[in-house]
C-alpha positions as CSV (number, residue, x, y, z in Angstrom):
1,X,-0.1,0.1,-0.2
2,X,2.7,2.4,0.9
3,X,4.7,2.3,-2.7
4,X,1.0,3.0,-4.4
5,X,1.1,5.8,-2.3
6,X,4.3,6.9,-3.4
7,X,3.6,6.4,-7.0
8,X,0.5,8.4,-6.6
9,X,2.1,11.1,-4.6
10,X,5.1,11.6,-7.5
11,X,2.2,11.5,-9.7
12,X,0.0,14.4,-8.5
13,X,3.6,16.0,-8.3
14,X,4.0,16.2,-11.8
15,X,0.1,17.3,-12.3
16,X,0.7,20.3,-10.4
17,X,4.0,20.7,-12.1
18,X,2.4,20.4,-15.8
19,X,-0.3,22.3,-14.3
20,X,1.8,25.5,-13.1
21,X,3.5,25.5,-16.4
22,X,0.7,26.0,-18.5
23,X,-1.1,28.7,-16.2
24,X,2.4,30.6,-16.9
25,X,2.1,29.9,-20.4
26,X,-1.4,31.2,-20.7
27,X,-0.7,34.7,-18.6
28,X,2.1,35.0,-20.6
29,X,-0.1,35.1,-23.9
30,X,-2.2,37.5,-21.7
31,X,0.2,39.8,-21.5
32,X,1.9,39.9,-24.6
33,X,4.6,36.6,-25.0
34,X,7.0,38.9,-27.1
35,X,7.3,41.3,-24.3
36,X,8.2,38.6,-21.6
37,X,10.0,37.5,-23.4
38,X,12.4,40.2,-24.1
39,X,12.1,41.4,-20.2
40,X,13.7,37.9,-19.8
41,X,16.5,38.0,-22.2
42,X,17.0,41.6,-20.8
43,X,17.5,40.0,-17.0
44,X,19.6,36.9,-18.0
45,X,22.0,39.8,-20.2
46,X,22.7,41.3,-17.3
47,X,22.7,38.0,-14.7
48,X,25.6,37.1,-16.8
49,X,27.6,40.2,-16.5
50,X,27.1,40.2,-13.1
51,X,28.7,36.5,-12.6
52,X,31.2,36.6,-14.8
53,X,32.2,40.0,-12.6
54,X,32.1,37.7,-9.8
55,X,33.5,34.6,-11.1
56,X,36.7,36.7,-12.2
57,X,36.6,38.4,-8.3
58,X,37.3,34.6,-7.0
59,X,39.4,33.3,-9.0
60,X,41.4,36.5,-8.1
61,X,40.3,36.1,-3.9
62,X,41.2,32.1,-4.1
63,X,45.0,32.9,-5.2
64,X,45.3,36.2,-2.4
65,X,43.9,34.2,-0.3
66,X,45.6,30.3,-1.3
67,X,49.4,31.9,-2.4
68,X,50.9,31.2,0.4
69,X,49.8,27.6,0.8
70,X,51.9,26.9,-2.3
71,X,54.8,24.4,-2.2
72,X,57.6,26.9,-1.5
73,X,60.4,27.4,-3.8
74,X,62.0,24.6,-5.8
75,X,64.6,22.5,-3.8
76,X,66.4,21.1,-6.7
77,X,68.1,22.5,-9.7
78,X,65.8,20.6,-12.4
79,X,63.1,21.8,-10.3
80,X,63.4,25.6,-11.7
81,X,63.1,24.8,-15.3
82,X,59.7,22.4,-14.1
83,X,58.6,25.9,-12.2
84,X,59.4,28.1,-15.0
85,X,57.3,26.0,-17.3
86,X,54.2,25.9,-14.8
87,X,54.2,29.5,-14.6
88,X,54.4,30.1,-18.5
89,X,51.3,27.6,-19.0
90,X,49.4,29.2,-16.4
91,X,50.3,33.0,-17.6
92,X,49.1,31.4,-21.5
93,X,46.3,30.1,-20.6
94,X,45.2,32.5,-18.0
95,X,45.4,35.3,-20.6
96,X,43.6,33.4,-23.3
97,X,41.0,32.4,-20.7
98,X,40.3,35.4,-19.9
99,X,40.1,37.1,-23.1
100,X,37.4,33.8,-24.2
101,X,35.1,34.6,-21.5
102,X,34.9,38.1,-21.3
103,X,34.1,38.0,-25.3
104,X,31.8,35.2,-24.8
105,X,29.7,37.1,-22.0
106,X,30.5,40.2,-23.8
107,X,28.5,38.5,-26.8
108,X,25.3,37.2,-24.4
109,X,25.2,40.7,-23.4
110,X,25.7,42.8,-26.5
111,X,23.4,40.2,-28.9
112,X,20.7,39.3,-26.3
113,X,17.5,38.7,-28.4
114,X,15.2,42.5,-28.5
115,X,12.8,41.6,-31.0
116,X,14.7,44.8,-32.8
117,X,17.6,42.9,-35.0
118,X,17.2,39.2,-36.4
119,X,20.3,36.6,-36.6
120,X,22.3,36.3,-39.6
121,X,23.3,33.0,-41.3
122,X,27.6,32.9,-41.4
123,X,28.2,29.6,-42.7
124,X,31.9,29.9,-42.0
125,X,35.4,31.3,-42.9
126,X,38.3,29.9,-43.9
127,X,41.0,32.3,-42.9
128,X,39.3,32.8,-39.3
129,X,39.4,28.8,-38.7
130,X,42.8,29.0,-40.1
131,X,43.7,31.2,-37.5
132,X,42.1,30.1,-34.3
133,X,43.1,26.6,-35.7
134,X,46.6,27.0,-36.1
135,X,47.9,29.7,-33.2
136,X,46.0,27.1,-30.5
137,X,48.3,24.0,-32.0
138,X,51.7,25.6,-32.3
139,X,51.3,27.6,-28.7
140,X,50.6,24.4,-27.6
141,X,53.1,22.4,-29.5
142,X,55.4,25.0,-28.3
143,X,54.8,24.0,-24.5
144,X,54.6,20.3,-24.8
145,X,58.1,20.3,-26.5
146,X,58.9,22.9,-24.0
147,X,58.1,19.5,-21.0
148,X,59.9,16.9,-23.2
149,X,63.2,19.0,-22.8
150,X,62.5,18.9,-19.3
151,X,61.4,15.3,-18.8
152,X,64.6,14.4,-21.0
153,X,66.8,16.2,-19.1
154,X,65.8,14.5,-16.0
155,X,66.1,10.8,-17.4
156,X,69.5,11.3,-19.4
157,X,72.4,9.9,-17.9
158,X,73.4,11.8,-15.3
159,X,77.0,12.7,-14.5
160,X,79.3,10.6,-13.4
161,X,80.1,12.0,-10.3
162,X,76.2,11.9,-9.3
163,X,75.3,9.5,-5.9
164,X,73.4,6.2,-7.0
165,X,70.5,5.7,-4.5
166,X,68.1,2.8,-4.9
167,X,64.3,3.0,-3.7
168,X,62.1,0.4,-4.3
169,X,58.0,0.6,-3.9
170,X,56.4,-2.2,-1.7
171,X,53.3,-2.2,-0.1
172,X,52.9,0.3,1.6
173,X,56.1,1.7,2.1
174,X,60.0,2.5,0.5
175,X,62.8,0.7,0.6
176,X,66.2,2.8,0.0
177,X,68.9,1.1,-0.4
178,X,72.6,3.4,-0.7
179,X,75.8,1.5,-2.4
180,X,78.9,1.0,0.5
181,X,82.3,2.2,0.0
182,X,82.7,0.2,-3.5
183,X,80.2,2.8,-5.0
184,X,78.2,-0.1,-7.2
185,X,75.1,-1.5,-6.0
186,X,75.0,-5.5,-6.0
187,X,73.2,-7.5,-7.7
188,X,69.0,-8.6,-6.8
189,X,67.5,-11.5,-7.5
190,X,63.5,-11.3,-7.2
191,X,64.0,-15.1,-6.2
192,X,65.9,-14.6,-3.2
193,X,63.3,-12.3,-1.8
194,X,62.9,-13.1,2.1
195,X,61.0,-10.3,4.6
196,X,62.9,-11.7,7.3
197,X,66.5,-11.2,6.1
198,X,66.4,-10.3,2.6
199,X,64.1,-7.8,1.6
200,X,65.4,-7.0,-2.1
201,X,66.4,-10.3,-2.5
202,X,70.4,-9.7,-2.8
203,X,72.3,-12.1,-3.9
204,X,75.2,-12.9,-1.6
205,X,77.3,-14.6,-3.9
206,X,78.0,-11.0,-5.3
207,X,81.2,-9.1,-3.4
208,X,79.3,-6.0,-4.3
209,X,76.2,-6.6,-1.9
210,X,78.2,-6.9,1.4
211,X,78.6,-3.5,1.8
212,X,75.4,-2.1,0.8
213,X,73.3,-0.1,3.1
214,X,69.5,-0.6,3.3
215,X,67.1,1.7,5.2
216,X,64.0,0.2,5.7
217,X,62.2,3.3,7.3
218,X,62.0,5.2,3.8
219,X,64.1,7.9,5.0
220,X,66.2,9.2,1.6
221,X,69.6,10.6,2.7
222,X,71.0,13.3,0.1
223,X,73.6,15.4,-0.2
224,X,73.1,19.3,-1.1
225,X,74.4,20.5,-4.5
226,X,75.6,16.9,-5.5
227,X,73.6,15.0,-7.9
228,X,71.6,12.0,-7.5
229,X,70.8,9.7,-9.2
230,X,67.7,7.3,-8.5
231,X,67.4,3.6,-9.4
232,X,63.4,2.9,-8.8
233,X,61.5,-0.3,-8.7
234,X,58.9,-2.2,-6.9
235,X,58.3,-5.0,-5.4
236,X,54.7,-6.3,-6.3
237,X,52.3,-3.4,-7.9
238,X,53.2,-0.3,-9.6
239,X,53.8,2.8,-7.5
240,X,55.4,5.8,-7.9
241,X,57.7,7.9,-6.6
242,X,56.4,11.6,-6.0
243,X,59.1,13.8,-5.1
244,X,57.0,17.3,-5.0
245,X,59.3,19.7,-3.5
246,X,62.0,18.9,-6.2
247,X,59.3,19.0,-8.7
248,X,60.2,15.2,-9.6
249,X,58.1,11.8,-10.2
250,X,58.5,8.5,-11.8
251,X,56.8,5.3,-11.7
252,X,58.4,2.5,-10.0
253,X,56.9,-1.1,-12.1
254,X,57.5,-4.2,-11.2
255,X,60.2,-5.6,-13.7
256,X,61.5,-2.7,-15.3
257,X,63.8,-0.4,-13.4
258,X,63.2,3.5,-14.3
259,X,66.1,6.1,-13.6
260,X,65.9,9.9,-12.9
261,X,68.4,12.3,-11.5
262,X,68.5,15.8,-10.1
263,X,70.7,18.4,-8.0
264,X,69.2,19.2,-4.9
265,X,69.9,23.0,-3.9
266,X,68.6,23.4,-0.5
267,X,68.9,21.6,2.9
268,X,66.6,20.7,4.9
269,X,67.3,23.1,7.3
270,X,67.3,25.9,5.3
271,X,63.8,24.8,3.9
272,X,62.6,25.0,7.4
273,X,63.8,28.4,8.1
274,X,62.5,29.3,4.2
275,X,59.0,27.8,5.4
276,X,59.2,29.4,8.8
277,X,58.6,25.6,9.8
278,X,60.5,24.2,12.2
279,X,58.6,20.7,11.7
280,X,59.2,20.9,7.8
281,X,60.2,17.6,6.1
282,X,61.1,16.5,2.4
283,X,58.0,14.5,1.5
284,X,58.5,10.5,-0.6
285,X,54.7,10.5,-1.7
286,X,53.0,7.3,-3.7
287,X,51.5,8.9,-6.1
288,X,50.0,6.1,-8.2
289,X,47.0,4.0,-6.4
290,X,48.4,1.4,-4.8
291,X,46.3,-0.8,-2.8
292,X,44.4,-0.1,0.5
293,X,47.2,0.9,2.0
294,X,48.6,3.5,-0.1
295,X,47.5,6.7,2.3
296,X,50.0,5.5,4.5
297,X,52.9,5.2,1.4
298,X,55.2,7.7,2.7
299,X,58.9,8.7,3.2
300,X,60.7,11.3,3.8
301,X,64.3,12.7,2.5
302,X,66.6,14.3,4.2
303,X,69.0,17.2,2.4
304,X,72.2,17.1,4.4
305,X,76.0,18.7,4.0
306,X,78.7,16.1,2.7
307,X,80.1,16.0,6.0
308,X,76.4,15.5,7.8
309,X,76.0,12.9,5.2
310,X,79.2,11.8,5.8
311,X,78.6,11.2,9.7
312,X,75.7,9.4,9.1
313,X,76.8,7.2,6.9
314,X,79.2,6.2,9.6
315,X,76.4,4.5,12.0
316,X,74.9,2.8,9.4
317,X,75.9,-1.0,9.2
318,X,75.3,-2.6,6.2
319,X,72.0,-5.0,5.7
320,X,74.4,-8.1,5.5
321,X,76.1,-7.3,8.7
322,X,73.2,-6.7,10.1
323,X,71.3,-9.9,9.5
324,X,74.3,-12.6,9.6
325,X,75.7,-12.5,13.0
326,X,79.2,-14.4,11.3
327,X,81.2,-12.5,9.1
328,X,80.4,-12.9,5.2
329,X,82.4,-15.3,3.8
330,X,84.4,-14.4,1.0
331,X,82.7,-15.3,-2.2
332,X,83.2,-18.3,-4.2
333,X,85.9,-17.6,-7.4
334,X,83.9,-19.5,-10.4
335,X,80.5,-17.5,-8.3
336,X,81.8,-13.9,-8.6
337,X,80.6,-12.0,-10.9
338,X,82.3,-10.0,-13.3
339,X,83.4,-6.6,-12.9
340,X,81.3,-4.0,-13.6
341,X,81.2,-0.4,-14.7
342,X,77.2,1.0,-14.4
343,X,75.7,0.6,-11.4
344,X,72.5,0.3,-13.5
345,X,73.8,-2.7,-15.0
346,X,74.3,-4.4,-11.3
347,X,70.9,-5.1,-10.6
348,X,69.1,-8.3,-11.9
349,X,64.8,-7.6,-11.5
350,X,62.2,-9.5,-13.3
């Protein structure tokens, strides 16, 4: 019974709305349809003008209120180019947006229907169509070209003196590996992964692994004004190394090694002064939805001086030593890998 009453009530509402519409239509006819339409058009035209003015004021107000919420200055040298590209893109699109919206609302107001003019049929104009197609295409192609140049810069071969750090994504934290005194990362084999004592599947037959350091707390230590190359991978699903303060990001894909490099230019201590926040930390975020614990996948970056970095390294224990009480036995001669010339080639992933 209740269902029937609900349906009947809905039908009654529609009947009432229909009757109101018909009454309005009859009233319009009695008062003069053309006069009413002209009055409505005039009202709508002025409302559009008010909407345009209030909308532009709202955009400016939001900008002034949220300007201090923006990220601080780029913390990397390469990030400066991205900031410039962003500002140029915002300027170009902002100017186009303002011009097009101004023309749009002006046309709506200026050419409102008044009954004193008739519509003019204008089929097409090849010259105009060529202009408004070619100019935006050139502008967008230029912006894309700048973006590709910046992208190729950060993914190109890093300087020879760049520090090497491996960043591996894992549900739901980051594993950071540093080469030992030899400056070379040893081989990895996914079949050897063991969360108990070999989280990255390091091959203990490779002597280069014996002095590697693994930070499982997701803390990345890098030296200010020194290039650093990140060797990025994943243990399970697709993650994304997001370094917002450095204007960098790169996917971490299972079975594929991706790389990027940058030069940090502001230490953590200096950024605390710039932001006025004594608790400021550089963050590593996962910018790819990677599972139900995605929200908690957060690491930190410590940008420090060379002296501070060396002091930190001196306190670290190699991953092998931390998980094996007995001293590391020398790898068998026949099992020793060939001499490696590139740290990236030293990593075996599937």
